[in-house]
Every structure is written in structure tokens, then in C-alpha cells.
Phi, psi and omega in degrees: 000117183290138179293143179240154172297136178290118186278122177259098187222156163054209195201159179299321178300315178294326178301317179296317181298314184288334175294320174297321178299320180296317181290343178073025184264152172251153177279099190288330185258009181277144178294144179284151177286134176281159177286102188300311180058028185258162176277112185284353184286147180293158180297141181292150178293154179298145182297144178291148181295139179281143177294339178257107183305325182294327183289343182268357180283147176261117183264137177208166178289146178303137177084357179273125180289142180247137175288146177306140182300325185263020183297315181296318179298318180296320180295319179294321178296320178297316178298320180296321178295317179300314180295320180298318179294321178297313180299315181296319179294319177296316185293324182277346182092000179287336177237136176267146177302138177286121184287141171298153178287161176305324179293321178293321178298313181298317181296321180295315181296316181294323180292342177255022176055040178054039180292158178300318182299315183291323180289323176294322178295319178297320177296314183295321182286326186259334186078004181277111184289351175298326177297320180289319178298320178293323177298322180293327178289320183275331185227060185293341183259005179278122183298331178293321177291317178300316179299317179295320178298322180291309187286331178272350177053045180288328184230069188300332179294335181249023184302314179296321179298317179294322178297316179293323176298317181296316179299323181284324183286328182228070191295339180265006181268109182295336180298325178299319179290321179296317179293323176296318178298318180298320179291320177300315182291326177300328179267005174090009181261082184291328180296314179293326179296315180296322179298318178294323179297316179295323177295321180295324183298334182273006183244138182274336186280143173214096189239120177251004175063012186296319184291324176289328176296321178298318178298317180296319179293322178299318178297323178297313180296320177297317179295339180270005175092013180282156172299144182304316180291318177301321180297318180297314182293314181299317181297321183287315186283342177279348182293124179250153180234065186295337181295336180294329176296319178294319181290327177294318177296320179298317177299321178295319178295322177298322178296324176295318177294324177300314179295319180296317179297322179294319179294328179276358180074016180269085185293327180294313178295322179299313180297321180296318181291321178299313181294325178295316180294316178295322179297318178296313180299316180292326178297318181290325185263007179260178180297332183295310184251355185264054180288339178233153183303322183297327175302316179299315183297315180293318179300316179297320180298320179294314178300317181299316182295320178297314183293327179293343178274002181252162174293124191300326185248013180270145176274141179232142183300329184267006177240140177270351174228171170286159177305322179298317179294320179296321177296324177298320178295322178293322176299320178296320179299314181294321178297322178293323176299314181292320182294330180279000182302330187301329186296330181289345178290348182267000189302327179285346180260352184276136177303150186301327181292331177275334170298314177299318179297322179299312182286331173296321180292328175300315180294321185280315191239348183103165187294321182300309181296324179296318179291323178296320177296315180297319180295316181297329185273329190233346186300326184271349184249335180250159182252096183299000000 
């Protein structure tokens, strides 16, 4: 197992959010976010004093009431506070994103010529699988649609067919092979599963299309009249990663096969299974597959389970440390994830333009880099 830099990322709050994302649950009893419709820009600074006192006087007719000079500034500050509370509620899960109406969904899809991206965005925002089924009819060869059909299990009778289509449409995407392997093992074909795992190991790409999905969802919310910052936050937090649940289960099944091979005295098969499990875990928790914190968490969990099946202080040819030492490094990674949790506590104190910047960075660079940027900018000045 090659040593990795200990990733200092994210937060306990985000861990909770992404765990909910993994389960694919919505907060059913949470109040919906209202359409803020506010100006997210900060209040303008007070005008500098004029060198000519007379020029700064406000002239009016006698008896005419004057509005307070700072009325506009006060209103903008009030709007900024409202938006900050909305963003904080969305981010913490206390408020659910306000869904676009069916009419707004239809208008958005039609304005985008029934594109795959717009139909997937409509599905994600509404949860209505009819949008996904229609996308599959219109765009059966689009890998994003194929991936959604697989992970949402809309057409379970054709799951293998969709998996093979996905592998063919995006041949350098190792995620297609991992999902195929998981399905093979679910059906009891361990030989085919291992073959897919080995194929995945030779590929550098790991694409779940989540960041492009977030962009598409953001455009949908904007088209529905949402505030720009609210649109960014809503689009990001509604993003679910259901495939991680399948890969976590797959990792657990690999550990079972690993134990079985050891009991049967098949050392070659045991070593192959251990390396396959560690490879999957490392792929998820590395820069390649770890675009979101939950990927890191699931990857570490898979690695831990594999390592716990080995003799803690024994040396293995395919490990650069003993299992005990490797587990210690994973513990450090998880502790660093928790320790960095504090930075998410400032989200309600961050100006809207930097909230927008934070979520833009998630799309561009991934969650880790976005959190690192937020921490560098605010950890020393705000009190999480």
C-alpha cells in the first residue's frame, strides 16, 4: 500500500450531511427554503466625507420628510442576514432546498432542448424518476444517463445491460468496472468480479459526474428564480452519491471472500483479494476518486476492514507497513477529517460572495481543495 499524504479535509458537519446523502434520505419534516430573492452583495461602505461641508448637505423643501440616508444600506444588511440564515440552514440540513414546480422543471428542460443534463437535473431536484426514464429513452448512449440508471436502479431487470453500456461508453472510467464487479459479486460470480477489479486498477479515471450534475442543478435553480447563492448551495447539498453504498457493501463482501480464502489455505487468492480491496479503498480516498469527503470516508472504511483481516504485526509483500501501522495512518486521516470540522461552522458568517466561491471551488477542484481554501481564508479570523 503506497503511503499517502494525510488529507486534512472537511468537517464533522459535512460528514453528517454526506452520510445523509449516502442514505439518499431527504429531511421530510424540515421547512422548505423560501425564495430569498435578495441581493447577495455586501452593503456598500459609507460615503467618504466631502472636503466641502456645504456639498455634503441634503437640501429639501421645508416640511418635506426625508428618508434616512442609510435606509438602503440597512435594507441590504437585512437581506444579507436573511440570506446568511438561509444558507446556514441549507448547509446544516435544517432547511431543505425548495423544489422547483413541475411547470418550472418542464420549462427548464424544454429551454434546453430536452438535453440529458437538464433532464437529469430535473430528476435530481424533484426525485421524480419519470425524468430519468425519459432521459434514458432520449439519450440511451449518454454515460451520465447510464450511470444514473445503474445507481438509481430504475430498471433492475436490465442492470447488467446498463453496466455493459456504461463500460463501453466511458471505457477509461474505472468506476464502471467497480460497479460491474460489485454487481457480479452480488450475483455470486466472484471470478468475474475479480476480473473487473483488475481492469479497474489499470485505469486512472474515476468519474461519477457529480460536479457536472451540480452545475446543471444550479442552472435549474437559477432558471426557477432562485437567488444565485441559494442556487449554488441547494444544487450542491441535494447531490447524492448512492453508488458509494454499493461500493461499501462490495468492500465488505471482498473481506468475506478474503477470510474464506485464508480458511481454505489459498494464499494466492487471499493476496489477490486483499490487494483488490485495498486498491478500491485507496482509489476512493485518494485524489483520483476522492472528489468528495464521503468518498474518503468510505474508502478508509474499506481499507480498515481489509487490514483488520490480516495479522497485525506481520509483514506482507504488498504492504509497505505492517497492518497495525497502516491502520494507525488511517486513524490519523480520520482524526484530521474530524479536527478540520470546525471550519464549516463559519459558513453562516462568510459573505455571500465567498459562499458562492466555496461552492464554485467544489465544482472545479473538489471538496477537499474548497475546504482548504475556506480554512485558509477564515479559520484565523472567524470563530467556528
